[in-house]
C-alpha positions in Angstrom: -48.6 56.5 -88.4 -50.6 54.8 -85.7 -48.2 52.1 -84.5 -47.1 51.2 -81.0 -45.0 54.4 -80.7 -48.1 56.5 -81.4 -50.0 54.6 -78.8 -47.3 55.1 -76.1 -46.7 58.7 -77.1 -50.2 59.7 -76.2 -50.9 56.9 -73.6 -53.8 55.5 -75.7 -55.5 52.2 -75.5 -56.0 50.1 -78.6 -59.6 51.4 -78.7 -58.3 54.9 -78.3 -56.0 54.5 -81.3 -59.0 53.2 -83.3 -61.1 56.2 -82.2 -58.3 58.5 -83.2 -58.2 56.9 -86.7 -62.0 57.4 -87.0 -61.6 61.0 -85.9 -58.9 61.6 -88.5 -61.0 60.0 -91.3 -64.1 62.1 -90.5 -61.9 65.2 -90.2 -60.6 64.5 -93.7 -64.2 64.0 -95.0 -65.3 67.3 -93.3 -62.4 69.3 -94.7 -62.9 67.9 -98.2 -66.7 68.6 -98.1 -66.0 72.2 -96.9 -63.6 72.5 -99.8 -66.4 71.3 -102.0 -68.4 74.3 -100.9 -65.5 76.5 -102.1 -65.8 74.7 -105.4 -69.5 75.5 -105.7 -68.6 79.2 -105.1 -65.9 79.0 -107.7 -68.3 77.5 -110.3 -70.8 80.2 -109.6 -68.2 82.9 -110.1 -67.1 81.3 -113.3 -70.7 81.4 -114.6 -71.0 85.1 -113.7 -67.7 85.9 -115.3 -68.7 84.2 -118.5 -71.9 86.2 -118.5 -70.1 89.5 -118.0 -67.4 88.7 -120.6 -69.1 87.0 -123.5 -72.8 87.4 -122.7 -73.4 83.7 -121.7 -76.7 82.9 -120.0 -77.0 83.4 -116.3 -76.2 80.4 -114.2 -79.0 77.9 -113.6 -80.3 79.0 -110.2 -82.1 75.8 -109.5 -78.9 73.7 -110.1 -76.9 75.8 -107.7 -79.7 75.8 -105.1 -79.7 72.0 -105.2 -75.9 71.9 -104.9 -76.0 74.2 -101.9 -78.8 72.1 -100.2 -76.8 68.9 -100.8 -73.7 70.6 -99.5 -75.4 71.8 -96.4 -76.9 68.3 -95.7 -73.6 66.6 -96.2 -71.8 69.2 -94.1 -74.3 68.7 -91.2 -74.1 64.9 -91.3 -70.3 64.8 -91.5 -69.8 67.4 -88.8 -72.2 65.6 -86.5 -70.4 62.3 -87.0 -67.0 64.0 -86.6 -68.3 65.5 -83.3 -69.6 62.1 -82.1 -66.3 60.3 -82.9 -63.9 63.0 -81.6 -65.8 63.8 -78.4 -68.3 61.1 -77.6 -65.9 58.2 -78.1 -63.0 60.0 -76.5 -64.9 60.5 -73.2 -65.3 56.8 -73.1 -61.5 56.5 -73.6 -61.0 58.8 -70.5 -63.2 56.5 -68.4 -61.3 53.4 -69.7 -57.9 55.0 -69.0 -58.8 55.9 -65.4 -60.2 52.5 -64.7 -57.1 50.8 -66.3 -54.8 53.0 -64.1 -56.8 52.2 -61.0 -56.7 48.4 -61.8 -52.9 48.7 -62.6 -52.3 50.5 -59.3 -54.3 47.8 -57.4 -52.0 45.1 -58.7 -48.7 46.9 -58.2 -46.6 45.7 -55.2 -46.7 47.9 -52.1 -43.0 48.8 -52.6 -44.0 50.9 -55.6 -46.1 53.2 -53.4 -43.3 53.6 -51.0 -41.2 55.0 -53.8 -43.9 57.3 -55.3 -45.4 60.3 -53.7 -49.2 59.8 -53.3 -49.8 63.4 -54.4 -47.8 62.7 -57.5 -50.0 59.6 -58.2 -53.1 61.6 -57.7 -51.9 64.3 -60.1 -51.2 61.6 -62.7 -54.7 60.0 -62.4 -56.6 63.3 -62.3 -54.4 66.1 -63.8 -52.5 64.2 -66.4 -55.5 62.3 -67.7 -57.5 65.6 -67.9 -54.7 67.1 -69.9 -54.6 64.2 -72.3 -58.4 64.2 -72.5 -58.3 67.6 -74.1 -55.6 66.5 -76.6 -57.5 63.3 -77.5 -60.7 65.1 -78.1 -59.6 68.5 -79.5 -56.3 67.9 -81.3 -55.3 64.5 -82.4 -58.1 63.8 -84.9 -58.2 67.3 -86.2 -54.4 67.6 -86.5 -53.8 64.3 -88.3 -56.9 64.7 -90.4 -55.7 68.1 -91.4 -52.4 66.6 -92.5 -54.2 64.2 -94.8 -56.8 66.5 -96.2 -54.2 69.2 -96.9 -52.0 66.7 -98.7 -55.0 65.7 -100.9 -55.8 69.3 -101.7 -52.2 70.1 -102.3 -52.0 67.4 -104.9 -54.9 69.0 -106.7 -53.3 72.5 -106.5 -50.0 71.2 -107.9 -51.9 69.6 -110.8 -53.5 73.0 -111.5 -50.4 75.1 -111.2 -47.2 74.1 -109.3 -46.0 77.7 -109.0 -49.1 79.0 -107.3 -49.3 75.8 -105.2 -45.8 76.4 -103.8 -46.6 80.1 -103.1 -49.8 79.0 -101.3 -48.4 76.1 -99.2 -44.8 76.9 -98.4 -45.8 78.4 -95.0 -47.4 75.2 -93.7 -44.2 73.0 -93.4 -42.2 76.0 -92.2 -44.7 76.9 -89.5 -44.9 73.3 -88.3 -41.2 72.9 -88.5 -40.8 75.9 -86.2 -43.2 74.3 -83.7 -41.7 70.9 -83.8 -38.3 72.5 -83.4 -39.5 74.0 -80.1 -40.7 70.7 -78.7 -37.7 70.2 -76.4 -38.1 73.6 -74.9 -41.9 73.0 -74.4 -41.3 69.6 -72.9 -38.7 70.9 -70.5 -41.0 73.7 -69.3 -43.9 71.2 -69.0 -41.8 69.0 -66.7 -40.9 72.0 -64.5 -44.5 73.0 -64.3 -45.6 69.5 -63.5 -43.0 69.2 -60.7 -44.2 72.6 -59.3 -47.8 71.4 -59.4 -46.9 68.2 -57.4 -45.0 70.3 -54.9 -48.1 72.5 -54.4 -50.3 69.4 -53.9 -47.7 68.0 -51.4 -47.7 71.2 -49.5 -51.5 71.4 -49.2 -51.7 67.8 -48.2 -49.0 68.1 -45.6 -50.6 71.3 -44.2 -54.0 69.7 -43.9 -52.7 66.4 -42.4 -50.6 68.2 -39.8 -53.0 71.1 -39.0 -53.2 70.0 -35.3 -49.4 70.0 -34.8 -49.1 73.3 -36.8 -51.6 75.1 -34.6 -50.3 73.5 -31.4 -46.8 74.9 -32.1 -48.0 78.3 -33.5 -46.5 77.7 -36.9 -49.5 78.8 -39.0 -47.8 81.8 -40.6 -44.6 79.9 -41.4 -46.4 77.0 -43.1 -48.8 79.3 -45.0 -45.8 81.5 -46.1 -44.0 78.3 -47.4 -47.2 77.2 -49.2 -47.5 80.6 -50.8 -44.0 80.4 -52.1 -44.8 77.0 -53.7 -47.9 78.3 -55.3 -46.0 81.4 -56.6 -43.4 79.1 -58.2 -46.1 77.0 -59.8 -47.8 80.1 -61.2 -44.5 81.4 -62.5 -43.7 78.1 -64.2 -47.1 78.1 -65.8 -46.8 81.7 -67.1 -43.3 80.9 -68.4 -44.5 77.8 -70.2 -47.5 79.6 -71.7 -45.5 82.6 -72.8 -42.9 80.6 -74.6 -45.6 78.4 -76.2 -47.6 81.4 -77.2 -44.5 83.0 -78.9 -43.8 80.0 -81.0 -47.5 79.4 -81.9 -48.1 83.0 -83.0 -44.8 83.1 -84.9 -45.9 79.9 -86.7 -49.4 81.3 -87.4 -47.9 84.5 -89.0 -45.5 82.5 -91.1 -48.3 80.2 -92.4 -50.5 83.2 -93.2 -47.7 84.8 -95.3 -48.8 82.2 -97.9 -51.7 84.6 -98.8 -49.3 87.4 -99.6 -46.9 85.2 -101.7 -49.9 83.7 -103.6 -51.1 87.2 -104.5 -47.6 88.4 -105.5 -46.8 85.3 -107.6 -50.3 85.2 -109.1 -50.1 88.9 -110.1 -46.8 88.3 -111.8 -48.1 85.2 -113.7 -51.2 87.2 -114.8 -49.1 90.1 -116.1 -46.9 87.6 -117.9 -50.0 86.1 -119.6 -49.3 82.6 -118.1 -52.5 82.3 -116.1 -55.9 84.1 -116.1 -57.5 85.9 -113.2 -60.0 83.1 -112.4 -57.2 80.6 -111.6 -55.7 83.1 -109.1 -59.2 83.6 -107.7 -59.6 79.9 -107.3 -56.3 79.7 -105.3 -57.3 82.6 -103.2 -60.6 80.9 -102.4 -58.7 77.7 -101.5 -56.3 79.6 -99.3 -59.2 81.0 -97.3 -60.1 77.5 -96.3 -56.9 75.5 -96.5 -55.4 77.1 -93.3 -58.7 76.9 -91.4 -58.3 73.2 -90.3 -54.9 74.1 -88.8 -56.1 77.1 -86.8 -57.4 75.1 -83.8 -54.6 72.4 -84.0 -51.9 75.1 -84.4 -53.2 76.9 -81.3 -53.2 73.6 -79.4 -50.1 71.9 -80.8 -48.0 73.3 -77.9 -50.4 71.5 -75.6 -49.7 68.3 -77.6 -46.0 68.6 -76.8 -46.7 69.3 -73.1 -49.1 66.4 -73.1 -46.2 64.0 -73.9 -44.9 64.7 -70.3 -48.3 63.6 -69.0 -48.4 60.6 -71.3 -44.9 59.5 -70.1 -46.0 59.6 -66.5 -49.0 57.4 -67.3 -47.0 55.0 -69.4 -44.5 54.7 -66.6 -47.3 53.2 -64.4 -48.3 50.9 -67.3 -44.7 49.7 -67.6 -44.2 48.9 -63.9 -44.3 45.2 -63.4 -47.4 44.0 -61.4 -47.4 41.3 -58.7 -48.7 38.3 -60.7 -49.3 34.7 -59.8 -51.7 31.7 -59.9 -55.3 32.0 -59.1 -55.2 28.8 -57.0 -53.8 28.7 -53.5 -53.9 25.2 -51.9 -51.3 24.9 -49.1 -51.1 21.7 -47.1 -51.2 23.7 -43.9 -50.6 27.4 -42.9 -47.1 27.3 -41.6 -45.1 30.4 -42.7 -41.5 29.5 -43.6 -38.8 32.2 -44.3 -35.8 30.6 -46.1 -32.7 32.8 -46.4 -34.8 35.8 -47.2 -33.1 39.0 -48.3 -34.8 42.3 -49.0 -33.5 45.8 -49.9 -35.4 49.0 -50.0 -34.0 51.8 -52.2 -30.6 49.9 -52.3 -30.5 49.8 -48.5 -30.4 46.2 -47.3 -33.1 45.6 -44.7 -33.1 41.8 -44.3 -30.1 39.5 -44.8 -30.5 35.7 -44.9 -33.6 35.6 -42.6 -34.8 32.1 -41.8 -37.6 31.0 -39.4 -40.9 29.2 -39.3 -44.2 30.4 -37.8 -46.2 27.3 -37.2 -50.0 26.9 -37.5 -51.8 27.0 -34.2 -48.9 28.9 -32.6 -48.0 32.5 -31.8 -44.7 33.6 -33.2 -43.4 37.0 -32.1 -40.9 39.1 -33.9 -39.0 41.4 -31.5 -35.9 43.6 -31.8 -34.7 47.2 -31.9 -36.4 49.8 -34.1 -35.3 49.3 -37.7 -34.3 45.7 -37.3 -36.8 44.5 -40.0 -39.8 43.3 -37.9 -42.5 45.1 -39.8 -40.8 44.3 -43.1 -41.0 40.6 -42.3 -44.7 40.8 -41.7 -45.3 42.7 -45.0 -43.2 40.2 -46.9 -45.1 37.3 -45.4 -48.3 38.7 -47.0 -46.5 39.5 -50.2 -47.2 43.2 -49.8 -43.7 43.5 -51.1 -41.7 40.9 -53.2 -38.4 39.6 -51.7 -35.1 40.0 -53.5 -33.5 36.7 -52.3 -34.6 33.4 -50.8 -38.1 31.9 -50.5 -41.2 32.5 -48.4 -43.6 29.6 -48.2 -47.0 29.0 -46.7 -47.9 25.4 -46.3 -45.1 24.5 -48.8 -46.3 26.9 -51.5 -43.9 29.6 -52.6 -46.1 32.8 -52.2 -44.3 34.5 -55.1 -46.2 32.1 -57.4 -49.6 33.1 -56.0 -51.7 36.1 -57.1 -51.5 38.6 -54.1 -55.3 39.0 -54.0 -55.8 35.3 -53.8 -53.0 35.0 -51.2 -54.4 37.7 -49.0 -57.7 35.9 -48.7 -55.8 33.7 -46.2 -54.6 36.6 -44.1 -56.1 38.9 -41.5 -54.1 41.9 -40.4 -54.5 44.1 -37.3 -52.0 46.9 -37.2 -51.4 49.7 -34.7 -52.4 52.4 -37.3 -56.0 51.5 -38.2 -57.4 52.8 -41.5 -61.2 53.6 -41.4 -63.5 55.2 -43.9 -66.0 58.0 -43.4 -68.9 55.6 -43.3 -71.0 53.8 -40.8 -69.6 51.4 -38.1 -71.4 48.5 -39.9 -69.9 49.2 -43.3 -66.4 49.7 -41.9 -66.6 46.2 -40.2 -68.1 44.7 -43.4 -64.9 45.5 -45.3 -63.5 42.4 -43.6 -65.7 40.1 -45.7 -67.4 41.2 -49.0 -71.1 40.4 -49.0 -71.3 39.6 -45.2 -74.8 39.8 -43.8 -75.7 42.2 -41.0 -76.0 39.3 -38.6 -72.5 38.2 -39.4 -71.2 41.7 -38.9 -73.0 42.0 -35.6 -71.6 38.7 -34.3 -68.0 39.7 -35.2 -68.6 43.1 -33.6 -69.8 41.5 -30.4 -66.8 39.2 -30.3 -64.5 42.2 -30.6 -66.3 44.0 -27.7 -67.6 46.7 -30.0 -71.2 46.6 -28.6 -70.0 48.5 -25.5 -69.2 51.7 -27.3 -71.4 51.4 -30.4 -74.6 51.3 -28.3 -73.7 54.7 -27.0 -73.4 56.2 -30.5 -76.5 58.2 -31.7 -77.4 55.8 -34.5 -75.7 52.7 -33.2 -74.0 50.7 -36.0 -75.4 53.1 -38.6 -73.5 56.0 -37.1 -71.0 57.7 -39.4 -67.6 57.8 -37.7 -65.9 60.6 -39.7 -62.7 60.5 -41.8 -60.5 57.7 -40.5 -62.8 57.3 -37.5 -62.3 60.8 -36.2 -65.3 60.5 -33.9 -63.9 57.4 -32.2 -61.1 56.8 -29.6 -58.0 54.8 -30.4 -59.3 51.8 -28.6 -62.6 51.9 -30.4 -60.9 52.1 -33.7 -58.7 49.2 -32.8 -61.7 47.1 -31.9 -63.3 47.8 -35.3 -60.1 46.6 -36.9 -60.3 43.4 -34.9 -64.0 42.9 -35.7 -63.0 43.1 -39.4 -60.4 40.4 -38.8 -62.9 38.2 -36.9 -65.4 38.6 -39.7 -62.9 37.5 -42.3 -61.8 34.5 -40.1 -58.6 33.9 -42.1 -56.2 31.1 -41.0 -53.2 33.5 -40.8 -53.2 36.6 -38.6 -50.6 39.3 -38.7 -50.4 41.7 -35.7 -48.3 44.8 -35.5 -48.4 45.7 -31.8 -52.2 46.3 -31.9 -52.3 47.4 -28.3 -49.2 49.6 -28.0 -50.9 53.0 -28.0 -53.9 52.0 -25.8 -54.5 52.8 -22.1 -54.7 49.9 -19.6 -58.5 49.6 -19.7 -58.8 49.6 -23.5 -55.7 47.3 -23.8 -57.5 44.7 -21.6 -60.6 44.9 -23.8 -58.7 44.6 -27.0 -56.6 41.7 -25.8 -59.8 39.9 -24.9 -61.0 40.4 -28.4 -57.7 39.3 -29.8 -57.8 36.0 -27.8 -60.9 35.1 -29.7 -59.3 36.0 -33.0 -56.1 34.1 -32.6 -57.4 30.7 -31.5 -56.1 28.0 -33.7 -54.5 30.4 -36.2 -51.0 30.9 -37.5 -50.1 34.1 -35.7 -47.2 36.4 -36.5 -46.9 39.2 -33.9 -44.6 42.3 -34.2 -43.8 43.2 -30.6 -42.3 46.4 -29.2 -43.3 45.7 -25.6 -41.8 42.5 -24.2 -44.7 41.9 -21.8 -47.1 41.5 -24.7 -45.3 38.4 -25.9 -44.9 36.5 -22.7 -47.4 33.9 -23.8 -45.9 33.5 -27.3 -44.9 30.0 -28.4 -41.8 31.3 -30.1 -39.7 34.4 -30.1 -37.7 35.5 -33.1 -35.2 38.2 -32.2 -34.0 40.4 -35.1 -31.1 42.8 -35.2 -29.8 44.7 -38.2 -32.0 42.6 -40.5 -30.7 39.2 -39.2 -32.1 36.6 -36.9 -29.9 36.6 -33.8 -32.0 34.6 -31.4 -34.9 32.1 -31.5 -36.8 30.1 -28.9 -39.6 30.2 -26.4 -39.6 33.2 -23.9 -38.5 31.2 -20.9 -35.5 29.7 -22.7 -34.4 33.0 -24.0 -34.5 34.6 -20.6 -32.3 31.9 -19.2 -29.8 32.3 -22.1 -26.6 34.1 -21.1 -26.1 37.5 -22.8 -29.6 37.1 -24.3 -30.8 40.2 -26.3 -34.4 39.3 -25.4 -33.5 39.2 -21.7 -31.7 42.5 -21.9 -34.7 44.1 -23.7 -37.1 42.7 -21.1 -35.0 44.1 -18.2 -34.6 47.5 -19.8 -38.4 47.8 -20.4 -39.0 46.6 -16.8 -36.7 49.4 -15.5 -38.4 51.9 -17.8 -41.9 51.0 -16.5 -40.9 52.3 -13.0 -39.9 55.7 -14.3 -42.1 58.6 -13.2 -42.0 62.4 -13.5 
């Protein structure tokens, strides 16, 4: 019952499966003890009937008082333990699942996130886990426990009288058969609803991220109208799913409750035939009043169980995605980066084909070429942010695919054109470059990156909160914080993705001065879009259509006949003289 399929079906951990078993066991105990209370009532009625019929003494009041007290104590203890197991332990499972998902996502290759919508991932971590949380705590233990306790009680009822037992219990398998038969419909509607929810999240995120452009182009009404349509579709999908689920659940509940009517009809016929007495029918009617109760909550929520399978599948899909693994030790003989016949495809579109070059330690190697030629892809592959499809990438003779990405990245500093900052102080944003760095180390790195100039003008200096993604800073100021991070990390390999491309002349000069301190003696791989920024590079690698078409120092490439690098340099020189 609780094998690997059960674990995957509900996206449970091993501990979660154990807790579900405990919940089931305590639900069985609670249901049997409650049925014991029905037994006490039956014995009391038997005593009263004997007194009325043949004048037997009244029942021993003290005995029944003791039995009732024992029943109440046992009922309180078992209900309390059932609550602790099905709720207290389950909330620990929710925490474990979210942490496990976060750890799993942390170890997945960057290519996975390029294929998945971030709003979809957020919906999985928050929405899907929330849905499953309710199923883990409110349904699984109760449902499976009710199966077992009902089976135990059913055996007793069949021993007493098989005809009344059938009349009493026939509705249970029919009701659940109806619900399980509707599973495909419920799952299909759940998938539609989930897609609609993700579409709404996407729409809200897109609107917020592009609010400046939307307002600048007077498109508020159009975007809000589109967002309203998405919300209406989500609402309609939810209503449709809940309506269909409600129809099946109510139909199942009515069918199950028909067992009361059939028990009375069959019992009356058996009494009139002299086969049973009234007290046996009375006992069955008492049992019926309780035997359906454990299913009431589970029956109402079983449609949610079916819909939760969609959420569980989305979580299991993350668990099943291979992570980027490797050794915890990285000991290269030097920090040369060597690409050897590297091939890489993104979504079946070949991006790199047989790329080979070496970026030597202590030198600046620049990757240039038209847009879409594979420059940024090379830089990301060099840091194993993605895994290659063909060939080998080595650092100091070590195949980076054999090294754990987190261990490998300890040797890399990255400064990209698009800087990511957090809504925190300047100090803490720089400290991200080196975990546990002292304030003195942070301030030294900041000074080397020319951050003092603008930070000293902020209201609280390095303690100033800079807003979401550095909203209170200019582009050049954000870039210098990024360089300060890299200086603080002081890694032997530096990856630059045109860090000065979007800056004005004054800021570009300041950033380049900071970069010169960062790059000294390092292995530097530069992605260049402006040819004048790579004039001092030791080596130029020209990429076109995912292949290396030229390689050499800038002067040699400019002298080469029909050189692509020369043509790009001349075109940019012509463009620099253009004016309105």
